[in-house]
C-alpha positions as MATLAB code, in Angstrom:
seq = 'MLSKVSTAALAATLSLAASAAIAGAGDYTFEPVNPQMKKGGDVMLAVRLTNKQTGKPVPDAVIFKTRVDMAPDGMAEMESAVAPLPSKEPGVYAFKTDLPMAGRYQMTLSAKVQGEPETVTGKVIVTATK';
ca = [
      53.828  148.844  139.387;
      54.510  148.141  143.349;
      51.843  145.286  142.564;
      53.656  143.631  139.810;
      56.907  143.978  141.903;
      54.900  142.357  145.079;
      53.137  139.491  142.974;
      56.496  138.398  141.401;
      58.385  138.581  144.698;
      55.294  136.375  145.818;
      55.202  133.999  143.276;
      59.159  133.591  143.695;
      58.717  132.818  147.406;
      55.867  130.601  146.899;
      58.063  128.768  143.940;
      60.954  128.317  146.238;
      58.794  127.213  149.220;
      57.471  124.372  147.240;
      60.738  123.228  145.927;
      62.066  123.189  149.437;
      58.729  120.909  150.419;
      59.201  118.500  147.773;
      61.935  116.218  149.411;
      62.420  112.899  147.783;
      63.901  109.510  148.810;
      67.244  110.450  146.884;
      67.399  113.069  149.446;
      68.815  110.791  152.124;
      71.842  108.757  152.114;
      73.292  105.770  154.171;
      77.109  105.928  154.930;
      79.163  103.321  156.963;
      80.186  105.190  160.638;
      83.272  102.156  160.358;
      84.369  101.291  156.656;
      86.399   98.605  157.867;
      86.008   95.871  160.622;
      87.533   92.679  161.609;
      85.725   89.501  160.064;
      83.795   87.303  162.476;
      80.714   86.375  164.132;
      78.359   88.716  165.832;
      80.053   91.879  164.470;
      78.486   95.091  164.827;
      77.847   96.925  161.840;
      76.764  100.558  162.091;
      75.482  102.975  159.352;
      74.706  106.974  159.557;
      71.323  108.042  157.544;
      71.576  111.888  156.313;
      69.703  114.094  154.719;
      71.954  115.142  151.684;
      70.299  118.896  151.879;
      70.989  119.897  155.150;
      74.054  117.382  156.056;
      72.280  116.263  159.383;
      71.503  113.249  160.384;
      67.656  111.847  160.333;
      66.714  110.374  163.876;
      63.671  107.916  164.334;
      63.618  106.545  160.776;
      62.234  102.905  161.035;
      64.360  100.525  159.302;
      62.226   97.762  157.930;
      64.097   95.628  155.677;
      68.113   94.934  155.773;
      70.355   92.300  153.774;
      74.122   91.527  154.080;
      75.731   89.656  151.519;
      79.362   89.674  149.537;
      77.806   90.757  146.226;
      80.459   93.321  145.853;
      83.070   90.482  145.555;
      80.753   88.236  142.876;
      79.142   86.231  146.221;
      75.951   87.844  146.417;
      74.843   84.184  147.628;
      76.741   84.488  150.717;
      74.133   86.326  153.017;
      74.507   86.651  156.630;
      71.649   87.211  158.955;
      70.856   90.773  160.351;
      69.641   91.934  163.637;
      68.771   95.489  165.006;
      70.819   96.824  167.911;
      69.995   99.688  170.013;
      72.157  102.850  168.881;
      73.558  105.404  171.235;
      73.931  108.585  168.800;
      70.633  110.022  166.761;
      70.733  109.058  162.855;
      72.780  106.019  163.695;
      71.495  102.673  163.235;
      73.506   99.390  164.648;
      73.046   95.868  163.737;
      74.855   92.739  164.588;
      75.947   90.196  161.869;
      78.236   87.629  160.713;
      80.928   88.198  158.432;
      82.348   85.384  158.385;
      85.541   85.566  155.457;
      87.663   88.760  154.673;
      86.428   90.869  151.812;
      83.844   93.397  151.226;
      80.369   93.031  152.303;
      77.199   95.269  151.134;
      74.498   96.312  153.580;
      71.275   97.018  151.592;
      68.764   98.885  153.737;
      65.305  100.189  153.530;
      63.577  102.736  155.625;
      60.729  104.955  156.361;
      61.647  108.488  157.140;
      58.979  110.903  159.276;
      57.354  113.150  157.038;
      58.606  111.460  154.054;
      56.133  109.366  151.530;
      58.761  107.273  150.048;
      60.398  104.680  150.942;
      64.260  105.572  151.510;
      66.804  102.563  150.331;
      70.642  102.434  150.098;
      73.290  100.412  150.116;
      76.846  100.492  152.097;
      80.009   98.603  151.780;
      82.206   97.506  154.173;
      85.390   95.710  153.925;
      85.971   92.799  156.663;
      89.684   92.330  157.441;
      91.545   89.279  158.861;
];
């Protein structure tokens, strides 16, 4: 009887460990540090990458693809150049871009997270004001 209980407990433990180890790209989210900012050139746009399961920021991700455009306002062809900036906070990734007119801008990002085989992608919407 004790053997059956031990076997069942071991199986349950292994099952929980396996499910915790199977994290996916969907377990991460990007969010704007400041969802509103003034329009203009050389605007700093910062995003936070967070692990949804732990709620903790994800430092040391490699952001390898970025795009800023006005897709939320139906003007996806209004694209701005994006350049990385140094960040002072773990899990926060900063970029320099132009937000030439008031409206909503979408930043699309692709990142590699340490230990995660899949590419993490996300979209962040910010609003530029006058």
